[in-house]
C-alpha positions in Angstrom: -15.2 -19.7 -14.1 -11.7 -19.9 -15.2 -8.9 -18.2 -13.4 -5.1 -18.4 -13.8 -2.9 -18.0 -10.6 0.6 -16.7 -11.5 3.3 -18.2 -9.3 5.5 -15.9 -7.4 8.7 -14.9 -9.1 11.7 -17.2 -8.4 14.2 -14.5 -9.4 16.9 -13.9 -6.8 16.5 -10.7 -4.6 18.6 -7.8 -5.4 21.1 -6.6 -2.7 19.8 -3.3 -1.4 21.1 0.1 -0.6 19.3 -0.2 2.8 19.1 -3.7 4.4 17.0 -4.9 7.3 18.2 -8.3 8.4 16.6 -10.4 11.1 15.2 -7.3 12.8 12.9 -7.9 15.8 11.4 -5.3 18.2 9.8 -6.2 21.5 8.1 -3.7 23.9 7.8 -5.5 27.3 5.4 -8.4 26.6 4.5 -7.1 23.1 6.3 -8.1 19.9 5.9 -5.1 17.6 8.0 -6.6 14.8 8.6 -10.3 14.2 11.9 -11.3 12.6 12.0 -9.2 9.5 14.1 -9.0 6.4 13.8 -6.2 3.8 16.0 -4.9 1.1 15.5 -1.4 -0.2 17.1 -0.6 -3.6 19.1 2.6 -4.1 17.0 5.4 -5.3 13.7 3.7 -5.1 10.4 5.0 -3.6 9.4 2.2 -1.2 6.1 2.5 0.9 5.4 0.6 4.1 1.7 0.0 4.1 -0.7 -1.5 6.6 -3.3 -0.8 9.2 -2.6 1.0 12.6 -0.4 -1.1 14.9 1.1 -3.3 12.1 4.6 -2.1 13.0 5.4 0.2 10.0 6.2 3.2 12.0 8.2 1.1 14.4 10.3 -0.2 11.5 10.8 3.5 10.2 11.9 4.6 13.7 14.5 1.8 13.9 15.9 2.9 10.6 16.0 6.4 11.8 17.6 5.5 15.1 14.9 6.6 17.3 14.3 2.9 18.5 16.8 0.2 18.9 16.1 -3.3 17.5 15.8 -6.1 20.1 17.7 -8.2 17.6 19.0 -8.0 14.1 21.0 -5.6 11.9 20.2 -2.5 9.8 22.8 -1.8 7.1 23.2 1.2 4.9 25.6 0.9 1.9 26.9 -2.3 3.6 27.6 -0.8 7.0 25.6 -1.6 10.1 24.2 1.6 11.5 22.3 0.1 14.6 24.9 1.6 17.0 24.8 5.0 15.5 22.7 7.7 17.1 20.1 9.4 14.9 22.2 12.5 14.2 25.1 10.5 12.9 23.1 8.5 10.4 22.9 9.7 6.8 19.2 9.5 7.1 16.6 12.3 7.7 12.9 12.0 8.7 9.8 14.0 7.9 7.2 13.5 10.6 3.4 13.8 10.6 3.7 17.0 12.5 6.2 19.4 10.7 8.0 20.5 13.9 9.0 23.9 12.5 10.4 26.4 15.1 7.8 29.1 15.4 10.1 31.8 16.4 12.5 31.3 13.4 11.7 32.3 9.9 11.7 29.7 7.1 15.3 30.2 6.0 16.6 29.7 9.6 14.3 26.7 10.1 15.9 25.0 7.1 19.4 26.1 8.0 19.2 24.8 11.6 20.7 21.4 11.1 23.5 22.8 9.0 24.4 25.3 11.7 24.5 22.6 14.3 26.9 20.7 12.1 29.1 23.8 11.8 28.8 24.0 8.0 30.4 27.4 6.8 27.8 30.2 6.4 28.3 30.8 2.6 27.5 27.1 2.0 24.5 27.2 4.3 23.0 30.2 2.4 23.6 28.4 -1.0 22.1 25.1 0.2 19.0 26.8 1.7 18.5 28.7 -1.6 18.8 25.5 -3.4 16.2 23.4 -1.5 13.8 26.4 -1.4 13.9 26.5 -5.2 13.5 22.6 -5.2 10.2 22.9 -3.2 9.2 26.0 -5.1 9.1 28.2 -2.0 11.9 30.7 -2.9 9.6 33.7 -2.0 8.8 32.5 1.5 12.3 32.6 3.1 11.6 35.5 5.4 8.1 34.3 6.6 7.3 32.6 9.9 5.7 29.1 10.0 2.4 30.6 11.2 2.2 32.6 8.0 2.2 29.4 5.9 -0.6 27.0 4.9 -0.4 23.3 5.9 0.8 22.4 2.4 3.4 25.1 2.5 4.6 24.0 6.0 5.0 20.5 4.6 7.2 21.6 1.8 9.4 23.5 4.3 9.6 20.4 6.4 10.7 18.5 3.3 13.3 21.1 2.5 14.7 21.0 6.0 15.2 17.2 5.7 16.7 17.4 2.1 19.1 20.2 2.9 21.3 17.7 4.8 21.5 15.7 1.6 20.6 12.3 3.3 21.2 9.0 1.6 17.7 7.9 2.7 14.6 10.2 3.3 12.1 8.6 5.8 8.5 10.0 5.7 6.2 9.1 8.5 2.7 9.8 7.1 3.6 13.4 6.3 0.4 14.2 4.6 -2.1 12.8 7.1 -3.1 16.3 8.2 -3.9 17.6 4.8 -7.3 17.7 3.1 -7.9 15.3 0.2 -7.2 17.8 -2.6 -4.0 19.0 -1.1 -2.8 15.5 -0.3 -3.2 14.7 -4.0 -1.3 17.7 -5.0 1.5 16.8 -2.6 1.7 13.3 -3.8 2.6 14.7 -7.2 5.0 17.0 -5.6 6.8 14.2 -3.8 7.0 12.1 -6.9 8.5 15.1 -8.8 11.1 15.6 -6.0 11.9 11.9 -6.0 12.4 11.7 -9.7 14.6 14.8 -9.6 16.8 13.8 -6.7 17.2 10.1 -7.1 17.4 9.8 -3.3 16.0 6.6 -1.6 12.5 7.3 -0.1 10.9 5.1 2.5 7.4 6.2 3.0 4.9 5.1 5.7 1.2 5.2 5.2 -2.1 3.5 5.9 -3.6 4.9 2.8 -3.6 2.2 0.1 -4.5 4.7 -2.7 -1.5 6.9 -1.6 0.8 3.9 -1.7 -0.4 2.7 -5.1 -0.1 6.2 -6.6 3.5 7.0 -5.4 5.4 3.8 -4.9 8.0 1.8 -7.0 7.3 -1.0 -4.6 5.0 -1.5 -1.6 5.7 -3.6 1.5 2.3 -4.7 3.0 2.5 -5.4 6.8 0.2 -6.9 9.3 0.9 -7.6 13.0 4.6 -7.1 12.7 5.0 -9.4 9.7 5.6 -8.6 6.0 2.8 -10.0 4.1 4.0 -9.2 0.5 6.4 -7.0 -1.3 6.0 -6.0 -4.9 4.8 -3.2 -7.3 1.4 -1.7 -6.9 0.2 -3.7 -9.9 1.6 -7.0 -8.5 0.1 -6.6 -5.2 -3.3 -5.5 -6.5 -3.6 -8.0 -9.4 -1.8 -10.9 -7.6 -2.2 -10.6 -3.8 -0.2 -13.1 -2.0 -2.8 -14.0 0.7 -6.2 -13.1 1.7 -5.2 -10.3 4.1 -3.5 -8.4 1.2 -6.4 -9.1 -1.1 -8.9 -7.6 1.3 -6.6 -4.6 2.4 -5.6 -3.4 -1.1 -8.8 -2.2 -2.8 -12.2 -3.7 -2.5 -12.8 -7.4 -2.9 -15.8 -9.7 -3.0 -15.0 -13.0 -1.1 -17.5 -15.8 -2.1 -17.6 -19.1 -0.3 -17.3 -22.0 -2.7 -16.8 -25.7 -2.8 -14.4 -27.6 -5.0 -16.6 -30.2 -6.7 -14.2 -31.4 -9.3 -10.3 -31.4 -10.0 -8.5 -32.5 -13.1 -5.4 -31.7 -15.0 -7.1 -28.7 -16.5 -8.0 -27.2 -13.2 -11.1 -27.3 -10.9 -14.8 -26.6 -10.8 -16.1 -24.4 -7.9 -19.7 -24.1 -6.9 -21.5 -21.7 -4.7 -25.2 -21.6 -3.7 -26.1 -19.7 -7.0 -23.1 -20.0 -9.3 -20.8 -22.4 -11.0 -17.2 -21.5 -11.6 -14.5 -23.2 -13.6 -10.9 -22.4 -12.7 -7.6 -23.4 -14.3 -5.9 -22.9 -10.9 -5.3 -26.1 -8.9 -3.9 -24.2 -5.9 -5.3 -21.6 -3.4 -3.3 -18.9 -1.8 -3.1 -18.6 2.1 -5.8 -17.0 4.1 -3.2 -14.9 6.0 0.5 -15.3 6.0 1.8 -17.2 8.9 -1.7 -18.5 9.8 -2.7 -22.2 10.1 -5.1 -21.8 7.1 -2.5 -22.1 4.5 -3.0 -22.4 0.8 -2.1 -25.5 -1.2 -3.4 -27.9 -3.9 -7.2 -27.9 -4.4 -9.0 -31.2 -3.6 -12.5 -32.2 -4.2 -14.6 -31.3 -1.1 -12.5 -28.3 -0.1 -14.1 -25.2 1.0 -12.2 -22.1 -0.3 -13.0 -18.4 -1.1 -13.3 -17.1 -4.7 -12.3 -13.4 -4.7 -13.5 -10.9 -7.5 -12.8 -7.3 -7.6 -15.8 -5.0 -7.9 -14.6 -3.3 -11.1 -14.3 -6.8 -12.7 -18.1 -7.3 -12.2 -20.6 -6.5 -15.0 -24.2 -5.7 -14.2 -27.0 -6.4 -16.7 -30.8 -6.9 -16.7 -32.3 -10.0 -15.2 -31.4 -13.2 -17.2 -33.0 -16.6 -16.4 -29.7 -18.3 -17.3 -27.8 -16.3 -14.6 -26.3 -18.8 -12.1 -26.7 -21.8 -14.5 -24.0 -20.7 -17.0 -20.4 -20.3 -15.7 -19.2 -17.0 -14.4 -22.7 -15.6 -13.8 -25.1 -15.1 -10.8 -28.5 -13.6 -10.3 -29.1 -10.9 -7.8 -31.2 -7.9 -6.5 -29.9 -4.4 -6.3 -29.8 -3.2 -2.8 -28.3 0.4 -3.4 -27.0 2.4 -6.3 -24.3 5.2 -5.9 -23.1 7.5 -8.6 -19.4 8.3 -7.9 -18.6 10.4 -11.1 -16.5 8.1 -13.2 -18.3 4.8 -12.0 -21.6 3.7 -10.8 -21.4 1.5 -7.7 -24.0 -1.2 -6.9 -24.5 -3.2 -3.9 -26.3 -6.5 -5.0 -27.7 -9.3 -2.9 -27.1 -12.5 -4.6 -29.3 -15.6 -4.6 -27.2 -17.1 -1.8 -28.0 -13.9 0.3 -24.3 -12.7 -0.1 -23.9 -9.0 -0.6 -21.7 -8.3 -3.7 -20.1 -5.0 -4.6 -19.9 -4.1 -8.3 -18.5 -1.0 -10.0 -19.2 -0.3 -13.7 -18.0 2.7 -15.8 -20.5 5.5 -15.6 -20.1 6.4 -19.3 -23.1 4.7 -21.2 -24.1 2.6 -18.2 -27.6 1.5 -17.7 -28.7 2.7 -14.2 -30.5 0.1 -12.1 -32.5 1.2 -9.0 -33.0 -0.4 -5.7 -35.1 -3.6 -6.0 -34.3 -4.3 -9.6 -33.4 -7.9 -10.5 -30.0 -8.1 -12.3 -27.5 -10.6 -13.6 -23.9 -10.4 -12.6 -21.1 -11.8 -14.7 -17.3 -11.6 -14.8 -14.4 -12.9 -16.9 -12.5 -16.0 -16.0 -9.3 -14.2 -15.3 -11.0 -12.0 -12.7 -10.9 -14.6 -9.9 -8.4 -15.4 -7.3 -8.7 -18.4 -5.0 -7.8 -18.3 -1.3 -7.8 -20.9 1.4 -10.8 -20.6 3.9 -10.1 -19.1 7.4 
């Protein structure tokens, strides 16, 4: 098996519109955020992605002013805003719950913040009309929140945040209460709004597909530490460590041994496959762990990672496992998912391997069928063993 590992870019980072510098947050004996640096470019759509408890919402709340960093600085357009209360920051937040006032109509809900800021009434009326048109809710100004669907309430919550014309819009999993179809529709709506406004969006989600679909860049977090920052394509195709590789999309991790290393690369072997790789380094198991990556050496035990969609499934072949980039297996289950057919295959080493092949023209294998797995040499990433 041959694989090429692309080194991380050495280009200098851009100075951001929003800068998080050395920020740390401690709650009692618990460190929610380790010292963290992050640069958000003006006008970009940036997603904070990670499992529950990784620190993404805590980071968002510190930017909003609802939490105070234990240490570090948060700068907006070059000015430190840590000492400013939430209402004095040019930042607005859309929460998971829409927090609309039930006794007010939609127009008054949107106008509430402007009235508190003593904006003149004619300007309030004009700005409310403007944002209602922006979220395509002009005909709903006189209704009460209880008369709206969940998706419509979300649009009003967005309008209420946008009417103040913030420099940064923070979104804390605002679509978590919506069903799948409505979530997909609102993803498109948010992208449309972002493209039209050019406002900096910082979006918190635990949904990897949502982050991939919407973001200019994604910040992957785990246990209060940034694991990787990059475009969706960069993070998916070139994960920086094993956690990112396993969290973003599905991944098959296959234990292998390094049996030979030369200037051209290395030979990796598993119990039922031989792999040739041009990579002479592995990536870390997890960032900050003791199981770091480094130069491959003969005798090393590492993990080869292959995405399910990079696997091919064909009828049984006696050569499978003896030729590079192949392995024999037995189908455990078959699932038709519309555009793809998904197989769970038990390989000769008793590992379970997930494979997804395009449904169009695919040969369908049943449970118990003997098959041959194969993949291209550039489908493999190599990670240090945990």
